[in-house]
N, C-alpha and C positions, 0 to 999 in steps of 0.2 A: 695483454693478458685478459682472460675472461673473468666474469664475476662468478663467485661460488657461494653457496649457502654458508652462512656463518654457523660454525659448529663449536659450541663451548660446553665442556664438561658433559659430553654425551647428549646434547640437545641441539636442535636446529631452530633458528629464528623464523617464525611464520607470521605473515600478516594475514588478517582475516577481515572479511566483509560479510556481515550476517543481516539478512532482511527477512522479517516475519511476513506471514500471509496478510493480504489486504482485507479490509472489512467488506461485507456484502452490502447491497443496496435493497431497500424496501420498495414499495410501490405507493402510489397516490401522494404526490408532492412530498417525496421523502428526501432526507438528507443523504449526501454522498458518503460512501464508506471511507473510513480513515485508512491511511496507508499503514502497512506493516512497519514496526519499529526498525530503525537502521542503526547498527553499531559497527564500529571498526576499531582496529588496534593491532598490536603485535604481542607475541609471547615466545618464550623458549619452549618448544615442544620436545618431549623426551623421545630419543631415537628408539626404533623397534617397538613402537607402541601403537595400539589400535584406538582411535578416537571416534566414537559414534557421531554422526552428523545427522541432524534432523532438519528437514525443510518443511515449513508449515504450509498447509493448504489455505487457499482463500476462503473467506466466509461465504456461506450461502445467502442468497436473497430470501426475502420473505413475501408473504401475501398480505393483503389488507383490503378493507372496504372504506367507504366514506365516513363511517361512524366508529370503527374500531381501530385503535392504534396497533402498530406492530413495530418491531425492531429487527433488522437483519442480523444474521450471525456475525460474530467477530472472527477475524482470521486466527489461525493457529500460530504458535510460537515456532521460531527456528532457532537452532542452537548448535554449538560445538565448543569444545574446550571449557565447558562449564558456563559459557556466556549465552544469554538468551535474548533474542530480539522479539519483543512482544507483538502479537498479532494486532492488526488494526481494528478499531471499533466499528461495529455495524451502524449503518445509517438508520435514523428513526423516522417513522411516519406517525404524526400526532403524538409522538413520544420523543424524549431526548435521545440524542445519539449516544452510543456506547463509548466508554473510555477504552483506550488501548495504547499500542505503540504510538499511533496518532489517533485522535478522536474522530468518531463518526459525526456527520452533520446532523443538526436538528431538523425535524420535519416542519410541516405547516403548523398553524396555531401557535406560533411564537415559541416553539420549544427550543431548548438549549442544545448546543453541540457538546459532545463528550470531550473529556480531557485527554491530553497526550501524556506520554511517559518522559520524564526529564532525561535529556541526553539521547532520546530516540526519535521523538517526533512532536508534533504540535496539535493543538486542540482543533476540533471541528467548529465550523461556524454555526450561528443560530439561524433558525428558520423564521419566517415572517408570515403575517396574515392569519386569518381564521378560516375554518372550513366553510365552503359554500360561497366564497367570493372569488372574483377573478384576480389575476395577476399575483397569485401566491408564488413565493419562491422559497425553496428549502435551502438549508445551509450546506456549504461544501465540506467535504471531509478534509481533515488535516493532513499535511505532508511532512516529509522529513526536515524541510527547511523553512516552512511557512504554515501558518494556520489556515484552515479553510475560511473562505469569505463568508461573513455574516450577511444574509440576505436582507434586503429592505423592500417592504411591500411596494409593488408597482414601479420599482426603479432599479434595484440591484440584484443581479443573479448570484447564486452561491457557488462560485467557481472553486474547484479543488485546490488545496495548498500544494506548492511546488515540492518536488522531490529533490534528491541530492545528486548533482551532476559531477561531483569531484572525481567519481570513479569511471569517467568516460573511457580512459585508457584501459581500465580493466574490462569494461564492456566490449571494447574493440578487440582486445586480445583473446577474449573467450567467446566471442560471437553471441553475447547475451545482452539483455537490457533493452530499454526502449528509449531512443534518442540519447543514449549515453547516460541515462539517469535512472534512479531507482526510487521507489516509495513516494509516488505522487498520490494525492488525495482525489477521490471521486467527486464529480460535480453534483450539485443538488438538483432535484427536479424543478421544473418551472411551468408556469401557466401563461398563456397568451393574455395580453392586456397592457395598455399603456405602451411604454417603450420596450417591453419584453417581447422580442420577436424571434428568439432563437434559443437553442439549448445552452446550458452552462458548460464550461470546459473542465476537463479533468486536469490535474496538475501534471507537469512534465515528470516522467518517471512511471508511466503505466496507469495513471488514473483515468477511469472511464468518464465519458461525458454524461451529463444528466439527461433524463427524459424530458419531453416537452408536450404539454397540453393534450388532454383527452386520449393519450396513448398513441398519437400519430407518430411520435418518435420515442422509442423505448430507451431506457438507460443502457449504457454500454458497460460491459464487464471490464474489470481490471485486467491488464495484460499479464499473462502467465510469466512467472519467474522474475517479476519486478517488485512484487509487494504492493502494486497499485490498488487503490480502493475502487470499488464499483460505483458507477453513476446511479444516483437515485432516480426513481420513477417519476413521471409526470402524472396526469390523471388517468392512469391505466389500472384502476382498481379491478380486482378479480383475477389478476394475472400474477405471475411470480417474478420477483425482483432478480437482478443478475448478481453473479458472484464476484468477489474480489480476486485479484491475481495472486497466484501462489508466490511463496518467497523464494529465496536463493541463498546459497552459501558459497563464497569464493575464497580460496586460500592461495597464497602465493609466497614464493621464496626465491632468493637469488640462485642462479645457476641452473644446470640441467636437472631433469627429473630424477628425484631420489626417493619419492614417496608414491603411494598407490591410492587411488580413489577418485571418483568423479570423472569428468572429462578433462584430460590433461593436454596442455599445449605449452610450448616454450616460446616466448616472444621477447625480443629486446633484453635478453639476459635474465628474465624472470620466468619461472615455471608456475603456471596457474592450474589449480584443481577446482573445477566448477561442479557444484552439486545442484541439480535441478530437481532431485528427489533424494529422499533419505538414504544413507549408506554409511560406509566406514572410510576413514582416512588413516592410512597406515604409514608411519614415518620410517 
């Protein structure tokens, strides 16, 4: 016998995965963007009802100079059924990272990372060093399952915090996601010096890699529809930082398709409705 959606008193049980937009990256040794908040659960949705779905955009990057601080924009919230996944905090350059679903990383001059939202993501890492000296490293953006790495002057890069890989089967079934994970933090910008010879890494789940020294390697944008945070810039002042990855909403239930909205596919007894842009889910 096949599996069928559980219908009780005019409702159907829906599982949901909601990821907010990732935070953007600034420039000039800036912290990585925080990942969009990630929440999941289930509820009994009323039949013959239209539910609005909002998919949050990734936060924009910012510009900066060697003397004036900036902070990239935070990602936008994603929501459905009255639940909201908070957008990730933007990375800071000579400023603290913004708070969000996961916090943005702190920039150079020993600035702090932003805080995450309980149950949705973790804090960004702190930056290290002061302006005008070599081997500065900015903090990594927080991810869904781990905080961004706090940078240590001349020795530790601010890698982005890891995202949540529990939904790899959902990613496979819907052909979405990066490496089967969502909501990875962006890596912080780095400067050459001492043992620092490469870019920082973004967290698994769409986090972008950080930029590296004098603009030779720019920060990498967060991956679209993962909620990944953007990578922070290296010493590429005067340019624009990169954006965080947009969020995503995925809904699933047992049995064949009985609802409308998003991209719909039925795999292994479950029907998935994937929203990569805002729309409506009609039961």
